[in-house]
ZAFI-769615 format. One record per atom (N, C-alpha, C): residue in three letters; x, y, z. Coordinates in steps of 0.05 Angstrom, whole numbers, plus 5000, padded with zeros to 4 digits. Layout:
BEGIN
AlaXYZ ...
//
This chain:
BEGIN
Met501949775000 Met500150045001 Met501750255000 Lys501150424984 Lys502750684981 Lys501650875003 Leu503150955020 Leu502451135039 Leu502051435031 Pro500351595041 Pro500351885034 Pro502752015049 Lys503052265041 Lys505052465053 Lys503652595077 Ile505252695095 Ile503852835118 Ile503853125108 Asp501853235121 Asp501353535114 Asp503053725127 Gly505153825112 Gly507253965122 Gly506254255135 Glu504354375121 Glu502954645130 Glu501754585157 Arg500454385162 Arg498954295185 Arg501054285208 Leu503154115199 Leu505554085221 Leu506854335231 Trp507054525213 Trp508254795219 Trp506254935236 Ser504054945229 Ser501955095243 Ser501854975273 Ala501954745279 Ala502054615302 Ala504254735318 His506854745304 His509354845318 His508755135327 Met507755295307 Met507355575310 Met505055615335 Ala503155465339 Ala501355465359 Ala502455395385 Met503855195386 Met505355085412 Met507155305417 Ala508355435400 Ala510355645407 Ala509455925421 Gln506655935417 Gln505756155434 Gln505256105465 Val505555835468 Val505255745498 Val507855795511 Gly508155965527 Gly510756055544 Gly512256205527 Arg511256325507 Arg512956505484 Arg514356705503 Ile516856785494 Ile518656975507 Ile519557175481 Glu521157375489 Glu521957565469 Glu524157395453 Gly524057465427 Gly525857355406 Gly525257095397 Asp522857035395 Asp521856765385 Asp522456535400 Gly523156535426 Gly523556345443 Gly521256265458 Val521856065477 Val519355935493 Val520855875522 Cys519155905544 Cys519555815570 Cys517455665579 Arg517955405578 Arg516255215588 Arg517655025610 Leu518355095632 Leu519654935650 Leu517854705658 Ala519054505666 Ala517554275671 Ala515754305696 Ala513154235696 Ala511254245716 Ala510554535722 Ser511054725706 Ser510254975709 Ser507455075697 Asp506555305701 Asp503855355691 Asp504055365661 Glu506555445650 Glu506655445621 Glu506955155610 Asp508354965625 Asp507954695621 Asp505454555620 Arg503854675639 Arg501054585642 Arg499354655616 Ala499854895607 Ala498455025583 Ala499454845558 Gly501454815557 Gly502454645530 Gly501454345533 Arg501254245555 Arg499953965559 Arg497254005553 Asp495654195561 Asp492654245558 Asp491854255528 Leu494054425513 Leu493454425486 Leu493954175470 Phe496254035475 Phe496853785467 Phe494453575471 Ala493653575494 Ala491453385504 Ala488853445488 Arg488353695482 Arg486153775466 Arg485953695438 Trp488753705429 Trp488753625398 Trp488653345396 Cys489853215414 Cys489552895412 Cys486652835416 Glu485252895432 Glu482252855437 Glu480652895410 Glu481353155399 Glu480053215377 Glu480553005349 Ala483152875352 Ala483752685335 Ala482752355342 Gly481352405364 Gly480052125371 Gly481751935388 Leu483752065400 Leu485751905417 Leu484851875448 Ser485451685459 Ser485051695489 Ser487551755501 Val487451935518 Val489852075532 Val490051945560 Arg492451815571 Arg492451755600 Arg495051875606 Ile495651915635 Ile497952035646 Ile498751825667 Asp501451795666 Asp502651605686 Asp503451745712 Gly504751575729 Gly504951665759 Gly507251905759 Ile508951925739 Ile511052165737 Ile510052365720 Gly507652325705 Gly506552555692 Gly507052525662 Asn508652315652 Asn508552245624 Asn505552225609 Met505252345587 Met502852335575 Met503052125549 Phe501051975546 Phe500651785527 Phe497951785513 Ala498151825486 Ala495551895471 Ala495651645451 Arg493651505455 Arg493451235440 Arg491351255417 Arg492451155394 Arg490351125369 Arg489850825366 Pro487250715368 Pro486650435370 Pro487450295347 Ala487650015345 Ala488549885321 Ala486649635319 Arg487249485299 Arg485549275295 Arg485849055314 Asp488449035327 Asp488848865349 Asp489749015371 Asp488049145388 Asp488749295408 Asp490049175430 Thr490448935430 Thr491848775449 Thr494848775446 Leu495748875422 Leu498248865413 Leu499949095428 Ala502649085435 Ala503849265445 Ala503949535424 Pro503849765431 Pro503949985412 Pro506650075400 Val506650225379 Val508750335369 Val508850655382 Leu510950715397 Leu510750975410 Leu512451205392 Ile511251415393 Ile512651605377 Ile512551885394 Gly514852025399 Gly514752255417 Gly517252345424 Ser516852575442 Ser519252705455 Ser518152865476 His518553125478 His517953265503 His517153575495 Leu515253685514 Leu514553935508 Leu515554155527 Asp517354065551 Asp518354205567 Asp520754365554 Ser521654605564 Ser523954745550 Ser525654845570 Gln528054925558 Gln529855095577 Gln528755375581 Pro529855535603 Pro528655795610 Pro528756005584 Thr530655985568 Thr530756135542 Thr531055935518 Gly529255755515 Gly528755555496 Gly527955655468 Gly528255455449 Gly527055505425 Gly524355335418 Arg523555415394 Arg520355285388 Arg520355015381 Phe523054905376 Phe522754615357 Phe524054405376 Asp525654485396 Asp527154275410 Asp525454105426 Gly524753865421 Gly522953675437 Gly520053715424 Ala518853935421 Ala516253955407 Ala516153815379 Phe518353855365 Phe518253695339 Phe517453395342 Gly518953265361 Gly518352945364 Gly515252915372 Val513953105387 Val511453075399 Val509153115376 Leu509953355363 Leu508053455339 Leu508153265316 Ser510653125312 Ser510652955288 Ser508652735294 Gly508852625320 Gly506852425328 Gly504252495321 Leu503152735330 Leu500652815327 Leu499952825294 Glu501952945280 Glu501252955250 Glu501152725237 Ile502752515248 Ile502552255237 Ile499752125240 Val498752155268 Val495852045273 Val494052175255 Arg494252445255 Arg492352645236 Arg492352495207 Thr494852435199 Thr494952365168 Thr493352085169 Leu494051915184 Leu492651625186 Leu489551665186 Asn488951875204 Asn485851915205 Asn484751995178 Asp486252185167 Asp485152305137 Asp485052095118 Ala486851915119 Ala486951685095 Ala485351445105 Ala484251455132 Ala482551235141 Ala484350945142 Ile486451005149 Ile488550755151 Ile488150625177 Glu487650405180 Glu487850235204 Glu490250095208 Thr491750135231 Thr494249985234 Thr493449725250 Glu495349535244 Glu495049275262 Glu495449335290 Ala497549465296 Ala498049525322 Ala497749815330 Pro496949875356 Pro496450135364 Pro498850335359 Ile498350585357 Ile500350755357 Ile499750975380 Glu501651025394 Glu501451235417 Glu503451435413 Ile502751685420 Ile504351925420 Ile505051985451 Val507852025458 Val508452055484 Val509652335489 Asn508852475509 Asn510352715519 Asn511352655545 Trp514252655545 Trp515852565568 Trp515752795590 Thr515852725614 Thr516052925635 Thr519153005637 Asn519753275640 Asn522253395650 Asn524453275635 Glu524653275608 Glu526753195592 Glu529153395599 Glu528553675598 Glu530653825597 Glu532453815622 Gly531153785646 Gly532853705671 Gly533653995681 Cys532954235672 Cys533654485682 Cys532654575706 Arg529854445711 Arg528554545739 Arg528954315754 Phe528454065745 Phe529053825762 Phe530953615754 Gln532753545769 Gln534953355763 Gln533953085764 Pro535152845750 Pro536252885725 Pro534952975700 Ser536053005682 Ser534853025654 Ser533052775645 Ser531352795629 Ser529652575620 Ser528552435644 Leu527852565663 Leu526952425690 Leu524352255685 Gly522352335668 Gly519852205663 Gly520651935649 Ala522451965631 Ala523251725615 Ala525151525631 Glu526451665648 Glu528351455666 Glu526351305685 Val524351435697 Val522451295716 Val520951095700 Ala520251135675 Ala518650935660 Ala520450725652 Ala522750795650 Ala524250545635 Ala525450415662 Gly524750445688 Gly525450325710 Gly527950345723 His529650595714 His532050605721 His531950825749 Ile529850985754 Ile529551095774 Ile526651045790 Ala526451005814 Ala524150955826 Ala522351145824 Leu519751105822 Leu517451325820 Leu517851485845 Glu517851405869 Glu518251565893 Glu520751785890 Gln523151655879 Gln525151835878 Gln524652075859 Gly523451985836 Gly522952185817 Gly521052395823 Leu518852345839 Leu516852535851 Leu518252695872 Ala520452605887 Ala521652755907 Ala523852945895 Ala524552955870 Ala526453115859 Ala525553435863 Glu527453565876 Glu526753885880 Glu528054045860 Asp526854265858 Asp527954505845 Asp529554675865 Glu530654915854 Glu532055075871 Glu530855175890 Asn528255175893 Asn526855295915 Asn525755115933 Gly526654865931 Gly525854645948 Gly523254555942 Ile521954605920 Ile519454505913 Ile519754235894 Thr517854045904 Thr518553735891 Thr517253735867 Leu517853545847 Leu516453505823 Leu513653425827 Gly513153245851 Gly510853075855 Gly508853325862 Val509653525879 Val507953755891 Val506953895865 Glu508853975846 Glu508254135821 Glu506354005805 Leu506853715798 Leu505053605782 Leu502153565792 Asp502153525817 Asp499253575831 Asp498353795825 Arg499754005831 Arg498654275826 Arg497554345800 Ile499054245777 Ile498254305751 Ile496354085741 Gly495553895758 Gly493753675748 Gly494953485731 Tyr497253445731 Tyr498753225714 Tyr500453005727 Arg499552985751 Arg500452735764 Arg498252525761 Gly498752335743 Gly496952145736 Gly496951865756 Asp495151675751 Asp495251455765 Asp495551175750 Ser496351215725 Ser496650975709 Ser499050865713 Gly499750615707 Gly502050495709 Gly504650595694 Ile506950555703 Ile509150715693 Ile510850515676 Ala510350245676 Ala511950055663 Ala511650125632 Leu513750105619 Leu513750095588 Leu512949865576 Asn510849845556 Asn510349635541 Asn509949725514 Ala511949685496 Ala512049785469 Ala513249605455 Arg512449585424 Arg514249415408 Arg516249615396 Ala516049855397 Ala518250045386 Ala517650325396 Tyr519950475395 Tyr519750765402 Tyr521450935382 Leu520051125370 Leu521451285349 Leu521151585361 Glu523551705357 Glu523451995368 Glu524952155346 Gly523652375337 Gly524552565324 Gly525452845337 His527552925328 His528953165346 His530453345324 Ile530553595331 Ile532453765317 Ile535653685322 Glu537353725306 Glu539953605309 Glu541553795333 Gln540554035336 Gln541954175358 Gln545154175352 Gly546354165324 Gly548654205318 Gly549054265289 Pro551154305279 Pro551754385250 Pro551854205229 Ile552353955233 Ile553253775212 Ile551353715186 Leu548753685193 Leu547053645170 Leu546553875152 Glu546554145170 Glu546654375148 Glu549154425135 Glu551154415148 Glu553854435131 Glu554354245109 Asn553153985110 Asn553353835089 Asn551053805068 Gly548953985074 Gly546853965055 Gly544853725057 Glu544753645081 Glu543153355082 Glu540753415095 Asp538553235091 Asp536153275101 Asp535353165130 Val536752975136 Val535952785158 Val538152625165 Ser538452575192 Ser540652375200 Ser539252145215 Ile540051895211 Ile538951685226 Ile541051645251 Val539751665273 Val541551635298 Val541751335310 Gln544051225307 Gln544450975313 Gln545050895342 Gly545551135357 Gly546251055384 Gly547451335399 Ser548051315422 Ser548751545437 Ser551251495453 Met552651745456 Met554951755474 Met553951705504 Gly555951595520 Gly555851535547 Gly556151835559 Val554851845587 Val555852105600 Val556352035627 Asn558252155638 Asn558652155666 Asn559052445675 Ala557552555691 Ala557252815702 Ala557452835733 Tyr558553045739 Tyr559353095768 Tyr558953335776 Ser558253405804 Ser558253655818 Ser560953665832 Val562353885826 Val564953925842 Val564654155863 Thr565554135886 Thr565754355904 Thr568554415914 Leu569654635908 Leu572754725915 Leu572054855941 Met573654825961 Met573454955984 Met575655125995 Gly575855395992 Gly578155506003 Gly577755686026 Val578955936030 Val578756156046 Val578556396038 Glu576256546049 Glu575856826043 Glu578156986052 Ala578857176036 Ala580957356044 Ala580757646025 His581657876037 His581658116021 His583658105997 Thr582158235974 Thr583658205952 Thr585958425952 Gly585758605969 Gly587758825970 Gly589958765986 Thr589558616008 Thr591658646031 Thr592758346031 Thr591458126017 Thr592657886018 Thr594257795996 Pro597457716000 Pro598757655978 Pro597957435965 Val598257425938 Val597357235923 Val598056945928 Thr600456935936 Thr601656675943 Thr600656575971 Arg599256745987 Arg598356646011 Arg595156576010 Arg593956635986 Arg590956545982 Arg590456245980 Lys587956205989 Lys586955955979 Lys584256015964 Asp585056065938 Asp582656185920 Asp581355995904 Ala579155945913 Ala577255695900 Ala576655815870 Leu575956075865 Leu575656145836 Leu578156105822 Tyr580256165830 Tyr582656095812 Tyr582855865805 Ala582355655826 Ala582855355824 Ala580555265801 Ala578355405808 Ala576155325786 Ala576855405758 Ala578355635757 Ala579255725729 Ala580955545715 Arg582955405734 Arg585155215726 Arg583754955715 Cys581654855731 Cys580254625720 Cys578854695698 Ile577254885694 Ile576254955668 Ile578054925645 Thr580255055646 Thr582155025627 Thr583154765619 Glu583654585640 Glu584754315636 Glu582454125625 Val580054195633 Val578054015621 Val577654095592 Arg577654345586 Arg577954415558 Arg579654265540 Ala582354245551 Ala584454075539 Ala583753825537 Leu582553705558 Leu581653415559 Leu579753385534 Ala578253555531 Ala575953505512 Ala577253505482 Glu579253685481 Glu580653695453 Glu582553455448 Glu583153355467 Glu585053105467 Glu583352875456 Phe580752865466 Phe578752645457 Phe577252715432 Glu577652945420 Glu575453015398 Glu576352785372 Pro574652725355 Pro572052825352 Pro570152665366 Asp570752425378 Asp568852255389 Asp568152335421 Gly569652505436 Gly569352545460 Gly568552825466 Arg567252915489 Arg566653145497 Arg566953185528 Ala568153415536 Ala568853495567 Ala567853745570 Thr566253845588 Thr565354115590 Thr565154185624 Val565554425629 Val564454545651 Val562654755645 Ala560054735652 Ala557954865644 Ala556455095665 Arg556655025690 Arg555455195710 Arg557355235735 Leu557155505740 Leu558955575760 Leu557955755781 Leu557755715806 Leu556955835831 Leu559255925849 Val559756155855 Val561656275871 Val560556415897 Glu562156335916 Glu561456465945 Glu564256605954 Pro564056815967 Pro561356995973 Pro560457155948 Asn562257145925 Asn561557275901 Asn561457575907 Ala563157695922 Ala563057975931 Ala565658075919 Arg565458375912 Arg567658525904 Arg569658515930 Ser572058555922 Ser574558535942 Ser574858315960 Val573158075954 Val573557825969 Val574857595954 Val576857455962 Val577657205946 Val575256995950 Ala574856845932 Ala572856665929 Ala573756415950 Ser571656345968 Ser572356145991 Ser570955885977 Lys569055905962 Lys567455665954 Lys566855675924 Val567255485908 Val566055465881 Val564955195874 Val562855195869 Val561354985858 Val560854965827 Phe561654755814 Phe561254735783 Phe560854485773 Thr559054445754 Thr558254205740 Thr560054135718 Thr560853875718 Thr562753805695 Thr561753555686 Asp561953485660 Asp561653235650 Asp563653145626 Cys563752905623 Cys565252785601 Cys562952575587 Arg563552545560 Arg561952415541 Arg563652245522 His562951995515 His564351885494 His562551635487 Arg563251555460 Arg561751315447 Arg563051065460 Ser565451065464 Ser566850825474 Ser566750845504 Pro566050575517 Pro565750545546 Pro568750585558 Ala570650445544 Ala573350445554 Ala574550765555 Ser573950935534 Ser574551175531 Ser573351395550 Leu570651295555 Leu569051445574 Leu570351415601 Asp570951145611 Asp572451125638 Asp574751275635 Glu576351265615 Glu579251415616 Glu578351705622 Met576851815606 Met576252105609 Met575052185638 Ser573651965648 Ser572452035677 Ser575052055695 Arg576751855692 Arg579151795709 Arg580752075709 Arg581252155684 Arg582652385680 Arg581752665691 Leu578952665690 Leu577652885700 Leu577852905731 Arg577552665743 Arg578252665775 Arg580952745777 Gln582852655764 Gln585552715770 Gln586153035766 Ile584653155746 Ile585153455747 Ile584353585772 Val581553545780 Val580453645805 Val582353615829 Asp583153325830 Asp584953255855 Asp587653425854 Arg588853445831 Arg591353575830 Arg591053825836 Val589153995819 Val589254265820 Val588454365851 Ser586754205862 Ser585854275888 Ser588254275908 Ala589854035905 Ala592154015923 Ala594154245920 Glu594654335892 Glu596554525886 Glu596054755896 Cys593054825897 Cys591955075910 Cys591455095938 Gly591654895951 Gly591154845979 Gly588354845985 Leu586654715972 Leu583954685976 Leu583054435983 Gly580454415994 Gly579054175999 Gly577154155976 Tyr576153905969 Tyr573953895951 Tyr572753655954 Thr570053625943 Thr568453415938 Thr567653395908 Met567353145900 Met566753115873 Met564552885870 Thr562152955866 Thr560052755868 Thr558752725843 Pro558152475832 Pro557052415806 Pro553852485811 Tyr552852585789 Tyr549752635795 Tyr548152575771 Trp549852465748 Trp548352355725 Trp550352165707 Thr549551905708 Thr551151695693 Thr549551565673 Val550251555648 Val548951425629 Val550851265613 Pro550651015606 Pro552650865591 Pro552350915560 Pro554250885543 Pro553650915515 Pro551050675506 Arg549750775490 Arg547350625481 Arg547350585450 Asn546850325444 Asn546250255413 Asn543150255409 Phe542250385386 Phe539450325382 Phe539150105370 Asp536350025365 Asp535449765353 Asp536349795325 Ala537049555314 Ala537749555285 Ala535249525268 Asp533149405277 Asp530849405261 Asp529549675262 Cys529449835283 Cys528250095278 Cys530050295267 Val532950265268 Val534550435252 Val534150385223 Gly533950105218 Gly533350005187 Gly530750105177 Ala528850135194 Ala526250245184 Ala526350515177 Leu527950695194 Leu528050975189 Leu529851015164 Glu532050885160 Glu533750875138 Glu532450815113 Ala530950615112 Ala529550545090 Ala527250765083 Ala526250845098 Ala524151075094 Ala525851335080 Ala527851375092 Ala529451625083 Ala530551575053 Ser531551295051 Ser532151235025 Ser530051235003 Ala527651145009 Ala525451094994 Ala524651384980 Met524851584998 Met523951864992 Met526152024979 Gly528551894975 Gly530852024963 Gly531952234978 Leu531952225005 Leu532652455022 Leu535652385027 Arg537252605028 Arg540052595032 Arg540552535064 His541552335069 His541752245100 His544452115105 Arg545152115132 Arg547152005142 Arg546651855169 Arg548551675178 Arg547851565204 Arg549651755226 Met548751795249 Met549951945270 Met549651855296 Val551451905314 Val551451835342 Val550852075356 Ser548952075377 Ser548152305391 Ser549952375416 Gly550852625416 Gly552152695439 Gly550852845460 Ala548152875454 Ala546253025473 Ala544552825485 Gly543452845511 Gly541652665521 Gly539152715509 His537452495504 His534752505496 His533352275512 Asp530552275512 Asp529152115521 Asp529351865512 Ala529951825482 Ala530351585472 Ala532651385484 Ile534551535500 Ile536551385509 Ile536251205534 Pro534651315555 Pro534051095576 Pro531650925564 Val529850995547 Val528050845535 Val529150595520 Ser531350655507 Ser532850455489 Ser533250225507 Ala533650225531 Ala534950005550 Ala532149765553 Val529949875549 Val527749705549 Val525849665529 Val526149855507 Val524149855481 Val525749855458 Pro525749705437 Pro526949795413 Pro526750055403 Thr528750195399 Thr528950495395 Thr530350575375 Ala529950815363 Ala531750985344 Ala530851255341 Met532251405332 Met531651685328 Met532751785300 Ile531452045292 Ile532152175273 Ile532852475281 Phe534452625263 Phe535252865271 Phe534553015245 Val533653275247 Val533153435225 Val534953685228 Pro535853825207 Pro537654065212 Pro536854285228 Ser538754405245 Ser538354615259 Ser540254845241 Arg538555095240 Arg540055315224 Arg542455415242 Gly544555415234 Gly547155505248 Gly547955315269 Gly546455065273 Gly547154895294 Gly546354995320 Val544555195321 Val543355325346 Val541055175359 Ser541455145385 Ser539155015401 Ser539355125432 His537455095446 His537155185475 His537755485471 His536555615452 His536855895449 His534555985434 Val533356255437 Val530956365425 Val531356395396 Ser533556385384 Ser533756415355 Ser533856145341 Glu533555895357 Glu533355645345 Glu531355625323 Tyr532055485299 Tyr530355475278 Tyr530755215258 Thr528655105253 Thr528854895232 Thr526454965210 Ala528054965187 Ala525855035163 Ala523454845160 Pro520954955155 Pro518654775149 Pro519054505131 Glu520754575109 Glu521254335093 Glu522654105106 His524854175127 His525953955142 His524253855160 Leu522553995172 Leu520753865191 Leu518853675179 Glu517953755153 Glu516153565138 Glu517653325129 Ala520353365118 Ala521753125111 Ala521952945131 Gly522853025156 Gly523252815181 Gly520652715189 Cys518552845188 Cys516252755199 Cys515152515178 Asn515852565151 Asn515052385133 Asn516652105137 Val519252135146 Val520851935151 Val519851745175 Leu518851905197 Leu517751775221 Leu515551645214 Phe513451765196 Phe510751645189 Phe511251375175 Gln513051385155 Gln513651135139 Gln514450905158 Ala516450975175 Ala517150785192 Ala515650705214 Ala513850885225 Ala512050815246 Ala510150585235 Val508750665211 Val506650485196 Val508250215189 Arg510550225180 Arg512049955177 Arg511949795200 Leu512649915226 Leu513249765248 Leu510549695263 Ala508149865257 Ala505949785270 Ala504449565248 Gly504649585223 Gly503649435204 Gly500549575199 Ile499549505175 Ile497149605164 Ile495249375161 Ala492449415171 Ala490549195173 Ala489149265145 Asp488649075126 Asp486449105106 Asp483949085113 Ala482049095096 Ala479149125101 Ala478148885112 Gly479648615107 Gly479048395118 Gly480048345146 Gly481648535156 Gly483148525182 Gly485548335181 Gln486748275160 Gln489048185160 Gln491548365153 Arg493648335163 Arg495948475161 Arg496948495132 Ala497048755120 Ala497948795093 Ala500648825094 
//
């Protein structure tokens, strides 16, 4: 059976409508997890799903599942989705593309009156960004069984408010089971990097992800007057942090192109003029596709902090807060996406994800694959983030073809076609 194409204009309109929820200056959005803006985005998504004839359920960590029934509704569904929460100054397409692609796929199936053999479900995962509650992809991690539900609900933001309390407040703490039961999970996402655009390619088929080891480091020195204390007598936590940052950057360069190492967040105390910093907290992570190389980078990272602290006369703590092993995505799901891109004549490549996505924890328990579509200038997590309508449309068509292939089509006699 020749499948129709998705409606690219309708897909773009859905993105522009969702972008009005939590809109901020510069065409960006702010929909922090479990915020009022997140509730508004969820409400809009739920209304669209119900209008499309889908049943919506919410699990115990707030993940939303919108189900399109099938000829054999007892079969495990094909999941399609991503997330609707954003960074504080996020863009219009990060996360939303995966969720809204799922919606457009269902709308296209409805328009063509196509019945699938197995159900299709659209999923909106809770707290993918991890900027309000840690860790990232918290909803998917709980659903995959990597984090206990109680632990996930107890995650606190910087004001000490728990995710569970906020989900209750916005009305999105559900009571359905959290165990994942699916035959496949497909996720569409913007690339958040420059490779596709620079090479003039339409889509990438993501075959797996880098592993991540992330740490919170606290350097402990002594406050002193910047005008009266000789430099050689200081225990300057900020100076030590600067040295760590420089050496982490050198470590990253040594392991390019397959590795990453970064210091991304810095808190300084007392953060006062004329006072030598007595305490600095920073986050750092290393990433690599190879487990052995990831272990080596992590060992070197700890050596940097230990040596610099000793040379600067400081105490320190280094605590892991996020650990994800390298993942390989399912060969059949990768093949379905690749076959769809080839059949449509799209310029495509295989790629490994350096960023975290909901697909990564899900892939441990459900056959999974992803696609990326180009990001203009490689920009993401910024108000200027942009992906052209034609690239969204092409990516959604790849997801559509692969999802239907994995779910199967029932003919008029109820047999799989």
